[in-house]
N, C-alpha and C positions, 0 to 999 in steps of 0.2 A: 339276607342271611342265607347261608347254605345249610341244608339239612341232610343228614344221613339217616334215612328212614328204613326201618325193618318191620315188616308186617307178618305176624304169625298167629293164625287162629281167629282173626277178625273177619266179619262177613265180607265177601268179595263184591257185594253190590254197591259199595261206597269206595271212592278213590281217596283213601286215607292220606296218601301223600299230598294230593291236591288240597284236601281239607286243612292239613298242617300249614301249607303255604298261605292259604286264604286267612286262616286264623292269625298267623303272624302278620300279614299285611294289615288286617283290621287293627291289630294291637299296636302297630307302629303309629297309627293315627292318634293314639292316646298315651303311648309310652315311647317317646322319641329315642330314648337310649337304645331301644332294640332295633332301630332303623340304621344299623351300621353295616356296610357291605363286608366288613372283615369278619363278622361273627359267623360261627358255625355251631350247630347243635345236633345231637343225635336224638332220635325219637324211636322208641321201641313200642310197637303195638303188639302186646303179647298176652299170655294167659294169666289167670289168677295165680296159678302155681309159681310161675316165674316171678311175678311181682311180690308174692308172699315171701319167696326166698330172698329177694333183694331187700324187702322191708325188714326181715329178720336179721340179715347180715349187717346192714348199714344203719338201721334205726333201732334195732333191738326189739322190734314189734313182731310178734309171731302170728301174723294174719295178713291177708291181702288188703290192699287199699286201692282206691280208684286211680290215682296218679302219684308217682314218685318223681321228685326233682332233685338233681344232683348238680348244684351250681359249681362252676369252676373259676368264676371271676368274682371278686368282691365288687360291691355296688360302686364304690369310688373309682375302681379301675375301669369298670364299664363306662361310667360317665366321662372319664378322662381319655377313653380310647379314640385315637384319631381315625378318620375314615380311610387313610392310606396306610398301607403296611401289610404284613403277612396275616394270614387267618388267625383268629383267636377263638378258642373253644369256649363257648358260653356255658355249656353243660349238657347233661343228659336228662331225658324224660322217659318214663316207662308207664304205659297205661294198661290196665288189666281188663281184658275183654268181658269176663263174666260179671265182675263187680260193676263195671260201667253199664253193661246191659241191664242189670237188675236195678240200678239207680235210675236209669232212663225210664224204665217201665214204671217204677214207683212214682216218678215225677210226671209221668204222662207225656214225655217228650221223646223225640226220636233219638236213637243212639248217636246219629251224626251230630245233632245239636248238642247233646250232652258231651260228646267227645270234643267238640269245638270249645265248649266252656272249659273242659279240663285241660286242653292244650293251652288256652289263654291263661288259665290259672297257673299251670306249670311254668310257662314262659315268664310270667310275672315273678314267680319264685326264683327262677334263674337270673332274673334282672335285679334281685335283691329285695323284692317286696315280701312282706310276711303278714300274717294275720293272727299270730299266736300271742304276742306280748300285750296287746291292748285292743280295746274296742275301736279306738281311733284308727289304729293300723288296719284292723279288719275292715272297717268302713271305707277307708281309702282304697284298699286293694279291691274290694267288691265294686266300688264305683268305677274303677278302671276296667274291671271285667264286664260290667253292665254296658259301659260305653263301647267297648270293642265288640261285644256280642250284638249290640244294636246295629253296628256297621255291617254285620252279617245277616241282619234281619231276624235275629234270635231274641226272643223275649227275655226279660230280666229273670234269671234263674232263682233269685231270692224272693221275688214276688212282692217286695215291700218298698220299691222305689219307682220313680217315674222313668 
């Protein structure tokens, strides 16, 4: 997958672009639909204010959130996508620096580890996974997240699974 990554206001001591690539590679091991060379995605590492504005405009929620996902392919189209052909835009992600940093501190994990989790979570949303409609859906998505994070050496962020 090719990424268009824009970083604004995130700490300079982490290579956020490299983290994005590593998170995607780990995720491909548990969600093969994302392992298609035609896919592209944009990732915006930005401020709470920018994510707040996006959340208000596109989701009608007047607050920042940790990560926003804007899928551009339906799940069925992703699964049917041949590996040869022109690039296909999977979608866009936006991560909020302040919210992510506060959550990482609350969880007692590094911002880098929390951002990896949110990248994986967001990419799964772009791939058509969700956690809103049922506990079964949520458990399946969390299991994929936990497995991908384990490949990166990051502990289960939910703390209730092996």
